[in-house]
C-alpha positions in Angstrom: -89.2 164.8 -68.1 -92.8 163.8 -67.6 -93.9 161.9 -64.6 -96.0 158.8 -65.2 -99.0 157.5 -63.4 -97.0 154.6 -61.9 -94.5 156.7 -60.2 -97.2 159.0 -58.7 -99.0 155.9 -57.4 -95.8 154.7 -55.8 -95.3 158.1 -54.1 -98.9 158.1 -52.9 -98.6 154.6 -51.5 -95.3 155.4 -49.8 -96.9 158.5 -48.2 -99.9 156.6 -47.0 -97.9 154.0 -45.3 -95.7 156.7 -43.6 -98.8 158.4 -42.3 -100.3 155.1 -41.1 -97.2 154.3 -39.2 -96.6 157.9 -37.8 -100.2 158.6 -36.8 -100.5 156.5 -33.6 -97.1 157.7 -32.4 -97.8 161.2 -33.0 -101.4 161.0 -31.6 -100.0 159.5 -28.3 -97.6 162.5 -28.1 -100.4 165.0 -28.7 -102.7 163.3 -26.2 -100.1 163.2 -23.4 -99.1 166.8 -24.4 -102.6 168.0 -23.9 -103.0 166.2 -20.6 -99.8 167.6 -19.3 -100.7 171.1 -20.5 -104.0 170.9 -18.7 -102.1 169.8 -15.6 -99.7 172.7 -15.9 -102.5 175.1 -16.3 -104.3 173.8 -13.3 -101.3 173.8 -11.0 -99.5 176.9 -12.4 -96.3 174.9 -13.1 -94.6 176.2 -16.0 -91.6 173.8 -16.2 -90.7 173.0 -19.8 -89.1 169.7 -19.2 -92.4 168.5 -17.4 -93.9 168.4 -20.8 -91.0 167.1 -22.8 -89.9 164.1 -20.8 -93.3 162.4 -20.6 -93.9 162.8 -24.3 -90.6 161.3 -25.2 -91.3 158.3 -22.8 -94.9 157.9 -24.1 -93.9 158.1 -27.8 -91.0 155.7 -27.4 -93.3 153.3 -25.5 -95.8 153.4 -28.3 -93.3 152.8 -30.9 -91.9 149.9 -29.2 -95.4 148.4 -28.5 -96.2 148.8 -32.2 -92.9 147.6 -33.6 -94.2 144.3 -35.0 -97.1 146.0 -36.6 -94.8 148.7 -38.1 -92.4 145.9 -39.3 -95.3 144.0 -40.9 -96.6 147.1 -42.7 -93.1 147.9 -44.1 -92.5 144.2 -45.2 -95.8 144.1 -46.9 -95.0 147.4 -48.6 -91.4 146.1 -49.6 -92.9 142.9 -51.1 -95.3 145.0 -53.0 -92.6 147.1 -54.4 -90.5 144.2 -55.5 -93.4 142.5 -57.1 -94.0 145.6 -59.4 -90.5 145.3 -61.0 
C-alpha cells in the first residue's frame, strides 16, 4: 500500500505542531533542571526529589500559562484538517 504525498504532508504538519507546543514546556523543564543541578553541585545536596518537584511545578505552570496559545494552535490545525476533506 503506497503512501501518498498528502498523507506524508499531514503527518509532517502534525509533528511540527506537536513540537511547537511541546518545546516551550520541555525547555522550561531543562532550564530549571540545569539550575537545580548546578545548585546541587555547589551545595553537595544529592536529594532526588529536590530536582523533580520544582521541574513538575515549573512545567505545569508553563503549560497553564500557555494554554490559550496551545488551544489556538490546535484549533487552527483542526480547522485546516477539516478544510482538507
